[in-house]
C-alpha positions as CSV (number, residue, x, y, z in Angstrom):
1,Q,36.9,36.7,-38.6
2,Q,33.6,38.2,-39.9
3,Q,32.3,34.7,-40.6
4,Q,33.3,33.5,-37.1
5,Q,31.6,36.6,-35.6
6,Q,28.4,35.7,-37.5
7,Q,28.5,32.1,-36.2
8,R,28.9,33.4,-32.6
9,D,25.9,35.8,-33.1
10,A,23.8,32.9,-34.5
11,A,24.7,30.7,-31.5
12,L,23.8,33.4,-29.1
13,A,20.5,34.1,-30.8
14,A,19.7,30.4,-30.7
15,A,20.6,30.3,-27.0
16,A,18.2,33.2,-26.3
17,F,15.3,31.2,-27.6
18,A,16.3,27.8,-26.4
19,P,18.9,28.1,-23.7
20,F,18.8,24.4,-23.1
21,A,19.9,23.7,-26.7
22,V,23.2,25.6,-26.5
23,R,24.6,25.3,-23.0
24,Y,28.3,25.5,-23.9
25,P,30.3,26.9,-26.9
26,T,31.1,24.5,-29.6
27,Y,34.5,23.4,-30.9
28,A,33.8,25.1,-34.2
29,E,34.2,28.4,-32.3
30,G,37.7,27.5,-31.4
31,M,36.9,27.2,-27.7
32,R,37.4,24.4,-25.2
33,L,34.6,22.9,-23.0
34,P,35.0,23.4,-19.3
35,H,36.7,20.5,-17.5
36,N,33.5,19.6,-15.6
37,A,31.1,19.9,-18.7
38,A,31.0,16.2,-19.2
39,T,30.0,15.6,-15.6
40,E,27.3,18.3,-15.7
41,M,25.8,17.1,-18.9
42,A,25.7,13.4,-17.9
43,A,22.4,11.8,-16.9
44,P,21.8,11.3,-13.2
45,P,22.5,7.8,-11.9
46,A,19.5,5.5,-12.0
47,P,17.9,4.8,-8.6
48,P,18.6,1.3,-7.1
49,T,15.8,-1.2,-7.9
50,S,14.8,-4.4,-6.3
51,V,12.1,-7.0,-6.8
52,D,10.0,-5.5,-4.0
53,S,9.7,-2.2,-6.0
54,F,7.8,-4.0,-8.7
55,T,5.2,-5.5,-6.3
56,A,2.4,-4.0,-4.3
57,D,2.5,-3.5,-0.6
58,A,1.1,-6.6,1.3
59,L,-1.5,-4.5,3.2
60,L,-2.6,-2.8,0.0
61,F,-2.8,-6.2,-1.9
62,D,-4.9,-7.8,0.8
63,E,-7.2,-4.8,0.8
64,L,-7.7,-4.9,-2.9
65,K,-8.5,-8.6,-2.7
66,R,-11.0,-8.0,0.0
67,R,-12.8,-5.2,-2.0
68,T,-12.8,-7.4,-5.1
69,A,-14.4,-10.2,-3.2
70,L,-17.1,-7.9,-1.9
71,L,-17.7,-6.4,-5.3
72,Y,-18.5,-9.8,-6.9
73,A,-20.1,-11.6,-4.0
74,T,-23.4,-13.4,-4.6
75,V,-26.0,-15.1,-2.6
76,S,-25.9,-18.8,-2.8
77,D,-29.0,-20.9,-3.3
78,G,-28.7,-22.4,0.1
79,D,-28.7,-19.0,1.8
80,P,-32.0,-18.3,3.6
81,R,-31.9,-14.7,2.3
82,A,-32.0,-15.9,-1.3
83,A,-35.8,-16.4,-1.2
84,A,-36.4,-12.7,-0.4
85,V,-34.0,-11.4,-3.0
86,P,-35.2,-11.2,-6.6
87,R,-32.9,-12.2,-9.5
88,T,-33.2,-8.9,-11.2
89,V,-34.5,-5.4,-10.5
90,R,-34.7,-3.5,-13.7
91,S,-31.2,-3.6,-15.1
92,Y,-29.6,-4.7,-11.8
93,H,-28.8,-8.3,-11.0
94,S,-26.8,-10.4,-8.4
95,L,-28.4,-8.6,-5.5
96,V,-26.7,-9.2,-2.1
97,P,-28.3,-7.8,1.2
98,L,-26.1,-5.4,3.0
99,D,-28.2,-5.2,6.2
100,D,-26.8,-6.9,9.3
101,A,-29.1,-9.9,9.8
102,S,-27.9,-10.5,13.4
103,R,-29.4,-7.2,14.6
104,P,-33.2,-6.7,14.9
105,P,-34.6,-4.2,12.4
106,T,-35.2,-0.7,13.6
107,P,-38.9,0.2,14.0
108,P,-40.0,2.8,11.4
109,S,-40.9,5.3,14.1
110,Q,-37.3,5.3,15.4
111,G,-35.6,5.3,12.0
112,V,-34.3,8.2,10.1
113,F,-36.7,7.9,7.1
114,G,-39.9,6.7,8.9
115,Y,-40.2,3.7,6.7
116,H,-38.8,0.2,6.5
117,T,-35.7,0.3,4.3
118,H,-33.4,-2.4,3.0
119,T,-30.0,-2.0,1.2
120,Y,-28.5,-4.3,-1.4
121,K,-25.4,-4.5,-3.5
122,A,-26.2,-5.0,-7.1
123,L,-24.4,-5.1,-10.5
124,N,-25.7,-3.1,-13.3
125,S,-25.9,-5.0,-16.6
126,A,-25.6,-1.7,-18.5
127,D,-22.1,-0.8,-17.4
128,G,-21.0,-3.7,-15.2
129,L,-20.4,-1.6,-12.1
130,A,-21.6,-2.3,-8.6
131,Y,-24.2,0.0,-7.0
132,T,-26.2,0.2,-3.7
133,L,-29.9,-0.2,-4.0
134,R,-31.9,1.3,-1.1
135,R,-35.4,0.0,-1.0
136,V,-38.2,1.9,0.8
137,D,-41.2,-0.2,1.6
138,H,-44.9,1.0,2.0
139,F,-44.3,4.4,0.5
140,R,-46.8,5.5,-2.1
141,L,-45.5,8.0,-4.6
142,R,-48.1,10.8,-4.8
143,S,-46.9,12.1,-8.2
144,E,-44.0,12.0,-10.6
145,R,-43.0,15.5,-9.3
146,A,-41.8,13.8,-6.1
147,L,-38.8,12.4,-8.0
148,A,-37.8,15.9,-9.3
149,P,-35.1,16.4,-6.6
150,V,-33.4,13.2,-7.8
151,A,-32.1,15.0,-11.0
152,A,-30.5,17.8,-8.9
153,W,-28.8,15.3,-6.5
154,C,-27.5,13.3,-9.5
155,R,-25.4,16.4,-10.5
156,V,-23.7,16.6,-7.0
157,R,-20.3,15.0,-7.2
158,H,-18.0,15.3,-4.2
159,P,-15.4,13.0,-2.5
160,N,-17.4,13.2,0.8
161,V,-20.8,12.5,-0.7
162,V,-22.1,9.2,-1.8
163,A,-23.3,9.9,-5.3
164,L,-27.0,9.3,-6.3
165,H,-27.6,8.0,-9.7
166,D,-31.2,7.1,-10.1
167,A,-34.5,6.5,-8.3
168,F,-37.5,4.5,-9.5
169,V,-40.6,2.7,-8.5
170,T,-40.6,-1.1,-8.9
171,K,-42.7,-4.1,-8.1
172,D,-39.9,-6.6,-8.4
173,F,-39.7,-7.2,-4.6
174,N,-42.5,-9.6,-3.9
175,N,-44.9,-7.8,-6.2
176,S,-45.2,-5.0,-3.8
177,S,-44.7,-1.4,-4.9
178,C,-41.6,0.3,-3.5
179,V,-39.2,3.1,-4.3
180,C,-35.5,2.3,-5.0
181,F,-32.6,4.7,-4.8
182,V,-29.4,3.9,-6.6
183,H,-26.2,5.2,-5.0
184,D,-22.5,4.4,-5.4
185,Y,-21.3,1.2,-3.7
186,H,-18.2,1.4,-1.5
187,P,-17.1,-2.2,-0.6
188,G,-16.2,-2.7,3.1
189,A,-17.5,0.7,4.2
190,V,-19.1,0.9,7.7
191,T,-21.2,3.6,9.3
192,L,-20.0,5.9,12.0
193,H,-22.6,4.4,14.3
194,E,-21.3,0.8,13.7
195,R,-17.7,1.8,14.2
196,F,-17.9,4.0,17.3
197,L,-21.4,4.0,18.8
198,A,-23.0,0.5,18.4
199,Y,-20.8,-1.0,21.1
200,R,-22.6,1.1,23.8
201,T,-26.0,-0.4,22.9
202,L,-24.8,-4.0,23.2
203,S,-25.7,-6.1,26.2
204,P,-23.0,-7.2,28.7
205,Q,-23.0,-10.7,27.2
206,A,-22.5,-9.3,23.7
207,R,-19.8,-7.0,24.8
208,A,-17.8,-9.9,26.1
209,H,-17.5,-11.3,22.6
210,T,-17.0,-7.9,20.8
211,S,-13.9,-5.8,20.7
212,P,-14.3,-2.2,21.9
213,P,-14.4,0.6,19.4
214,P,-11.2,2.6,18.7
215,P,-10.7,5.9,20.6
216,L,-11.9,9.1,19.0
217,T,-8.8,11.2,19.1
218,E,-8.7,14.9,18.5
219,A,-7.0,14.6,15.1
220,L,-9.7,12.1,14.0
221,L,-12.5,14.4,15.1
222,W,-11.0,17.4,13.4
223,S,-10.7,15.3,10.2
224,F,-14.3,14.3,10.4
225,V,-15.5,17.8,11.0
226,C,-13.5,19.3,8.1
227,Q,-14.8,16.6,5.7
228,L,-18.4,17.2,6.8
229,V,-18.1,20.9,6.3
230,C,-16.6,20.4,2.8
231,A,-19.5,18.1,1.9
232,L,-22.2,20.4,3.3
233,R,-20.6,23.4,1.4
234,A,-20.8,21.5,-1.9
235,V,-24.4,20.4,-1.3
236,H,-25.5,23.9,-0.3
237,A,-23.8,25.3,-3.4
238,A,-26.0,23.1,-5.5
239,G,-29.1,24.5,-3.8
240,L,-29.8,21.4,-1.8
241,A,-29.8,20.3,1.9
242,V,-28.6,17.2,3.7
243,R,-31.8,16.1,5.4
244,A,-30.4,12.8,6.8
245,L,-27.2,13.8,8.6
246,H,-27.1,10.9,11.1
247,P,-24.3,8.6,12.3
248,T,-26.1,5.7,10.7
249,K,-26.1,7.5,7.3
250,V,-22.4,8.5,7.3
251,L,-20.0,5.9,5.8
252,L,-16.4,5.4,6.9
253,T,-13.9,4.3,4.3
254,A,-10.2,4.5,3.8
255,A,-9.0,7.2,1.5
256,H,-5.5,5.8,0.8
257,H,-2.6,3.7,2.1
258,G,-4.6,0.6,1.4
259,V,-5.8,0.6,5.0
260,H,-9.4,-0.4,5.5
261,A,-11.6,1.5,8.0
262,G,-11.2,-1.0,10.8
263,A,-7.5,-1.2,10.8
264,A,-6.9,2.5,10.3
265,A,-9.2,3.5,13.1
266,H,-7.0,1.7,15.6
267,Q,-3.8,3.6,14.6
268,D,-3.6,7.3,15.2
269,E,-1.0,7.8,12.4
270,H,-3.6,6.6,9.9
271,A,-6.4,8.8,11.2
272,P,-6.1,11.4,8.4
273,A,-6.4,8.5,5.9
274,L,-10.0,7.8,6.9
275,R,-12.6,9.3,4.6
276,I,-16.2,9.8,5.6
277,R,-19.0,10.1,3.0
278,I,-22.6,11.3,3.6
279,A,-24.9,8.5,2.4
280,A,-28.6,8.3,1.5
281,C,-28.7,11.7,0.0
282,G,-31.9,12.5,-1.8
283,V,-34.0,10.0,0.0
284,L,-35.8,12.3,2.4
285,D,-36.2,14.8,-0.4
286,V,-38.5,12.4,-2.2
287,L,-40.2,10.9,0.9
288,Q,-41.1,14.3,2.3
289,C,-42.1,15.9,-1.0
């Protein structure tokens, strides 16, 4: 009896430190397991599986294919834009213009930056990733100190801010000196101006061949406002300011569900899935220095 009592005490002490290890008394103690112990200790039944559970959603699969095609798109030799695009700019290659060629360029006096700008998608040979190159023409850098704000902006990382990675002066574009800013590239992203405001500036003839923009619902507006406030808070916490908060400099992307910006904007239930990102950060900090 003393030996059995010592075994019970040892079992209780082990249960105190690891209750999951000793859930029921053992047969060595001369006790029976409850009638439902086998049911409670059994593993839960496996969920039913099907072939569809091992494949991606059709909408998500199409979106991934579209983004991949945009990531690795190139300009063919027969494209009229190929003559104005250099083969390489520093460590960047496979440049593809992102500006809409069907629309006339905005005069510098009416633009946000006050200079002619051009945007390109480019691949970096150092890491193989795609980036956005923003080229500013006819701007003369007064001193190297003008690029000092770039280092501060490169440390800002937020889901609603397009990250800045580098800025440099180059003559690779037609042997003319210009400043290039390197930002993250988001394939398929459009600006708020293109999605919701550009339709109003079209002529009646152009509107006949263009679908109207999606409605701006209250839930969508609240989502945009909250995201902008979060982005501004992160920027201000870094001691910086967003100097180019303009509809043409705010990108619209899809955050999840595999829904691209155009499809999600037409469905109110997908409105919270839309993510906006403040673009062109750090550009005016250098141009106005």
